[in-house]
C-alpha positions in Angstrom: -13.1 20.4 16.3 -14.4 17.6 14.1 -12.0 14.8 13.4 -12.0 11.4 12.0 -9.7 8.4 12.6 -8.3 5.8 10.4 -7.8 2.5 11.8 -7.1 -1.0 11.2 -9.5 -2.7 13.3 -12.1 -1.4 15.7 -10.4 0.2 18.7 -13.5 -1.1 21.1 -13.0 -0.5 25.0 -10.6 -3.0 26.3 -8.7 -3.8 23.5 -5.3 -4.5 23.6 -1.8 -2.9 22.4 -1.8 0.4 20.1 -5.6 -0.1 19.8 -6.1 1.0 23.3 -4.2 4.4 22.4 -6.8 4.6 19.5 -9.5 4.1 22.0 -8.2 6.6 24.7 -7.9 9.0 21.7 -11.2 8.7 20.8 -13.0 8.3 24.0 -11.0 11.6 25.3 -11.8 13.7 22.3 -15.4 13.0 22.9 -15.1 13.7 26.5 -14.2 17.3 25.6 -16.9 17.9 23.4 -15.1 17.1 19.9 -17.3 15.5 16.9 -15.2 12.5 16.2 -15.7 10.0 13.3 -13.9 6.4 12.4 -13.5 4.5 9.5 -12.2 1.4 10.3 -12.0 -2.2 8.6 -14.4 -4.7 10.1 -12.8 -8.1 11.3 -14.2 -10.0 14.5 -15.8 -7.6 16.3 -18.6 -8.5 18.1 -22.1 -6.8 17.5 -22.2 -5.5 21.2 -18.6 -3.8 20.7 -19.6 -2.2 17.2 -23.0 -0.7 18.7 -21.0 0.4 22.0 -18.2 2.6 19.7 -21.1 3.4 17.4 -23.0 5.1 20.6 -20.0 7.1 21.6 -19.1 8.5 17.9 -20.7 11.1 15.6 -20.3 8.7 12.7 -18.8 5.3 12.4 -18.2 3.4 8.9 -17.4 -0.3 8.6 -15.2 -1.6 5.7 -14.6 -4.9 4.6 -11.2 -6.1 5.3 -8.9 -6.7 2.5 -8.6 -10.6 1.7 -5.5 -12.4 2.1 -3.8 -13.0 -1.3 -2.7 -16.3 -2.5 1.3 -16.9 -2.9 1.3 -16.3 -6.6 -0.3 -13.1 -6.2 1.9 -11.8 -2.8 4.8 -12.9 -4.9 3.9 -11.0 -8.5 3.4 -8.0 -6.1 6.7 -8.5 -4.0 8.7 -8.0 -7.3 6.4 -5.6 -9.3 4.5 -3.5 -6.8 6.3 -0.7 -5.1 4.3 -0.9 -2.0 5.8 -2.8 0.5 4.4 -6.1 1.7 3.7 -5.0 5.2 1.6 -2.1 3.8 -0.2 -4.1 1.0 -2.2 -6.3 3.6 -4.2 -2.7 4.4 -4.4 -1.4 1.0 -7.8 -0.8 0.2 -9.7 1.2 -2.5 -12.8 0.4 -0.9 -11.2 2.4 2.5 -9.8 5.2 0.4 -13.5 5.8 -1.2 -14.9 5.7 2.3 -12.7 8.6 4.0 -13.6 10.6 0.9 -17.0 10.4 1.4 -17.1 10.9 4.8 -14.8 13.9 4.9 -16.9 15.6 1.8 -20.2 15.0 3.4 -19.0 15.9 7.2 -16.6 18.3 6.4 -13.9 17.0 9.2 -10.9 19.7 9.9 -8.5 16.8 10.5 -7.7 13.2 9.6 -5.9 10.8 11.8 -4.7 7.7 10.0 -3.4 5.4 12.8 -0.5 3.4 12.4 1.7 4.0 9.7 0.0 1.2 7.2 -3.1 3.2 7.3 -1.7 6.4 6.2 -1.0 5.1 2.9 -5.0 6.1 2.6 -4.4 9.6 2.6 -1.7 9.5 0.3 -2.5 10.8 -3.6 -6.2 9.7 -2.5 -8.3 11.0 -5.4 -11.6 10.4 -3.3 -10.4 12.7 -0.4 -11.4 16.7 -0.7 -8.7 19.2 0.8 -8.3 18.6 4.6 -5.4 18.4 7.1 -4.0 14.8 7.5 -2.0 12.8 10.4 -0.1 10.0 10.3 0.0 8.7 13.8 2.8 6.4 13.6 3.0 4.5 17.2 6.3 2.9 16.0 8.0 3.0 12.4 7.8 -0.1 10.3 11.5 0.6 9.1 12.7 0.9 12.4 10.8 -2.2 14.2 12.3 -4.1 11.0 15.8 -3.0 11.8 15.7 -4.0 15.6 14.1 -7.6 14.3 17.0 -7.6 11.6 19.6 -7.3 14.8 18.4 -9.8 17.1 17.4 -12.5 14.2 20.8 -12.5 12.4 21.2 -14.4 9.0 19.2 -17.3 9.7 15.7 -18.2 7.9 13.4 -15.5 10.5 16.2 -13.1 9.4 16.1 -13.3 6.1 12.7 -13.4 6.1 12.4 -9.9 7.5 15.1 -8.6 5.3 13.0 -9.3 2.3 10.3 -7.9 4.0 12.4 -4.4 4.2 12.5 -3.9 0.4 11.4 -0.5 -0.1 10.1 0.1 3.2 12.1 2.8 4.5 11.6 5.0 1.5 7.8 4.5 1.0 7.0 4.6 4.8 8.9 8.1 5.1 7.7 9.1 1.8 3.8 8.6 3.7 5.3 11.4 6.4 6.9 13.8 3.8 3.3 14.0 2.5 1.1 14.5 5.5 0.7 18.0 7.6 1.8 16.2 10.6 3.7 13.3 12.1 2.6 11.5 15.6 4.7 9.5 17.4 4.3 7.8 21.0 7.7 8.7 22.3 10.9 11.3 21.8 13.5 8.5 20.9 11.2 8.0 17.9 10.7 11.6 17.2 14.7 11.8 17.3 15.2 8.8 14.7 12.8 10.1 12.5 14.3 13.6 12.3 17.8 12.6 11.6 16.4 11.0 8.5 13.5 13.1 7.2 14.4 16.6 8.5 12.0 19.3 8.0 9.0 16.7 8.8 6.8 18.6 11.6 6.7 15.4 14.5 4.8 15.8 17.5 5.2 13.2 20.6 1.8 12.6 21.9 2.1 9.2 24.0 -0.5 6.9 25.6 -1.9 7.3 28.8 -3.6 5.5 31.6 -6.6 5.8 33.5 -5.1 6.1 37.4 -8.4 6.1 38.6 -9.7 3.0 37.1 -6.0 1.5 37.2 -5.8 1.9 40.9 -3.4 0.7 43.5 -4.0 -2.3 44.8 -5.4 -2.5 48.6 -3.9 -5.4 49.5 -0.9 -7.2 48.9 -0.2 -10.0 46.8 0.8 -13.1 48.8 1.7 -15.4 46.3 4.8 -15.1 43.9 3.2 -14.7 40.8 4.9 -12.9 37.9 3.1 -11.5 35.0 3.2 -10.2 31.1 0.5 -9.1 29.2 -0.1 -8.1 25.7 -1.8 -9.4 22.4 0.5 -12.2 21.2 -0.3 -11.7 17.5 2.3 -9.0 17.9 5.6 -10.7 16.9 7.4 -8.3 19.9 5.3 -9.9 22.3 5.5 -13.1 21.3 9.4 -13.1 20.9 9.6 -11.3 24.8 7.5 -14.3 26.4 9.2 -17.3 24.4 12.6 -15.8 25.3 11.3 -15.6 28.9 10.0 -18.9 29.3 13.2 -20.6 27.9 16.0 -18.2 28.9 14.8 -16.8 32.3 11.9 -19.0 33.6 13.8 -21.8 34.6 16.6 -20.0 36.3 14.1 -18.4 38.6 12.0 -21.6 39.3 15.1 -22.6 40.6 15.6 -19.7 43.0 11.5 -19.7 43.6 10.5 -22.8 43.2 6.7 -22.1 44.0 6.8 -19.1 41.4 3.8 -18.6 39.1 3.9 -17.1 35.8 0.7 -15.4 34.1 0.4 -15.2 30.5 -2.5 -12.8 29.9 -3.9 -11.7 26.6 -5.6 -12.5 23.5 -3.5 -14.5 20.5 -1.1 -16.7 22.3 0.7 -18.5 19.6 1.3 -22.3 19.2 4.8 -21.7 20.1 4.2 -20.3 23.3 1.7 -23.1 24.3 4.2 -25.8 23.6 6.7 -24.3 25.8 3.9 -23.3 28.4 2.1 -26.6 28.4 5.0 -28.6 30.0 5.1 -26.4 32.9 2.2 -26.5 35.7 3.6 -23.3 37.2 2.6 -21.1 33.6 -1.0 -20.1 33.2 -2.4 -19.0 30.0 -5.6 -17.1 30.4 -6.3 -15.8 26.8 -8.2 -12.4 26.3 -9.8 -10.8 29.6 -12.4 -8.1 29.9 -10.4 -6.7 32.8 -6.8 -7.0 33.4 -7.1 -5.6 37.3 -7.7 -8.7 39.0 -4.7 -10.0 37.1 -2.4 -7.2 37.7 -3.3 -7.4 41.7 -2.3 -11.1 42.1 1.3 -10.2 40.5 4.1 -9.5 42.9 6.5 -8.4 39.3 5.4 -7.6 36.3 8.1 -8.4 33.8 8.7 -7.2 30.6 11.2 -9.2 28.4 10.9 -7.0 25.2 13.5 -7.1 22.8 11.9 -6.1 19.2 9.9 -2.9 18.5 9.5 0.8 19.3 7.4 3.0 21.3 5.6 3.2 24.7 3.9 -0.1 25.7 0.8 0.5 27.5 1.1 -2.6 29.4 3.6 -1.1 31.5 1.9 2.1 32.2 -1.2 0.0 32.9 1.1 -2.2 35.4 2.7 0.9 37.3 -0.6 2.2 37.8 -2.0 -0.7 39.6 1.1 -1.0 42.1 3.1 -3.8 40.4 6.6 -3.3 40.3 8.6 -3.8 37.2 11.3 -5.3 35.8 12.3 -4.7 31.9 14.7 -4.5 29.1 15.5 -1.3 28.2 13.9 -1.3 24.8 10.7 -2.3 26.9 10.8 0.9 28.7 11.6 3.3 25.6 9.7 6.9 26.0 9.1 6.3 29.6 11.6 8.6 32.2 12.1 5.7 34.3 15.3 5.5 37.2 16.8 2.4 37.5 16.2 1.0 41.1 14.2 4.0 42.3 10.9 3.2 40.1 12.1 0.1 37.7 14.9 -2.8 37.4 16.6 -3.3 33.7 17.8 -6.1 32.8 18.8 -7.2 29.1 20.4 -10.3 30.2 18.5 -13.2 31.5 20.5 -13.6 34.6 20.4 -10.0 35.9 16.7 -10.5 35.2 16.3 -13.4 37.6 18.2 -11.4 40.1 16.3 -8.9 39.8 12.5 -10.7 40.0 14.1 -12.7 42.9 15.2 -9.7 44.9 11.9 -7.9 44.6 9.9 -11.2 45.8 12.0 -11.5 48.6 12.3 -7.9 49.4 8.5 -6.2 50.0 9.8 -3.1 51.5 11.9 -2.4 48.1 9.0 -3.9 46.0 6.2 -1.5 47.6 8.7 1.5 47.3 9.5 1.0 44.3 5.8 0.7 43.0 5.0 3.7 44.9 7.3 5.4 43.1 6.3 4.3 39.8 3.0 5.4 40.1 3.9 8.7 41.6 5.6 9.0 38.1 2.6 7.8 35.7 0.7 10.5 37.7 2.7 13.3 36.6 3.3 12.1 33.0 1.1 9.6 31.9 -2.8 10.5 33.2 -5.1 10.0 30.8 -6.8 13.7 30.6 -3.2 15.3 30.2 -2.4 13.2 27.0 -5.6 13.7 25.8 -5.2 17.5 26.5 -1.9 17.3 24.8 -3.5 15.8 21.9 -6.3 18.1 21.7 -3.4 21.0 21.6 -1.9 19.6 18.4 -4.6 19.1 16.6 -5.4 22.7 17.2 -2.2 24.1 16.1 -2.6 21.7 13.1 -5.7 22.8 12.0 -5.3 26.4 12.9 -7.6 26.8 15.8 
C-alpha cells in the first residue's frame, strides 16, 4: 500500500505530543513494507532531522509554512471569511498543489491529513485526483474549545475562546463528512462525534509506545522527584503546569519539603517561568533528546490536565517506564485505567497532593501500581499492535 501523510510540521524522531504519534505511524508502516510519503510545512527543523525522515520515506516534500497575518488582515478574515481562525493559520494553496502533484505523480492509495486543521487541504482541492481521503483528528478542535470555555468562564481568556469558536463546529464537521474516513484516538471522542455527525465512518486508532525503548527502570528512584512532560506550546499543557504550580505544589511542599519538580519539554512559556523561577526546587529542562533518564529519576508522574481531548502519549511513556501516575480524570481519557489499581485520579488539588504524598511514602504501593500500569500498556498500547490496527483500518478503507 502507498500512503501519503500530511502534517503541519515535520514529525521527526523524538518530537513530542501528537507529532510523536504521526512519527510512530510513518515508521511503523514503513517497517511493515508500505511505501509512505509525507507533505509537511517547513518550520524550525534541523537539516539532520529532515534528512533522517527523508531516508525513511518513499518521498518527502517540504512546503513553506503560511506566514502570520497582520492584525487588520486577521480582523478582516474573521468577519468575512467562512474559515474559523484556528484553521486559517494552516491554510495554504501551495500545500493543496503539493498534495495534488504527489498523488498524481506517485499514485497513492490513501491520503491521511493529520490533525483536523490539515484536513482542509483535502476538501474541495481542485488539484487532488481521485484518492481515498482520511482525516486523523487527534482531538476535535470544537471539543477542545468547548472544554476551555467551560474552565475559563466569561473572563478575557474565555471571551477570546468564544470568539475563536465562531463557525468552528460546522466547519470542522463539514471536513469530517466529506472525508472517506475519520480517525480518532479514544472511544470517548468517537462517541462524542457520532452523536453530532451520525453516519460518518470513524475508527479509533490510538497512539502506542515502544515498550522496549521505554523499559522499566532497573533501580528505584531515591529522591522525591515529581515529573510532568509535554510541549508547552500546547495550551492544555501550559494550563496544567500553571494550575499545579499554583494550587498543588505549595501544599505538597508543606508535606514533602525535599520534593523536587521536573518540568520537561520544549516551549515553556514566560508564565510558567515566572512562577518556577521563584522556587529552587523546580527544574525546567526545555527540550531533551531522551526522556528516559528524567522519567527514571522520578517517583511520581503528575498529569494535571484540565483542557483538551484524546490520549496523552506522555502517560503511555510514563507507565511504560514504571513511574506511578496521579492524573485528573480528563488526563487519562482513552485509557482503561482502574483507580487505585494502576493509577490515582484527582481533580482537586488537595486530593492530588494526598495521592502524591502517599506514593512518595509507600514504596511497595508505588511499585505495585507501576507494575500494573506497565502490564496494561503491554496488553493494550504496544507500538506494534497500534500500527497493525492502523494498517487494518487503511486496508478496509482502500478495499484491500
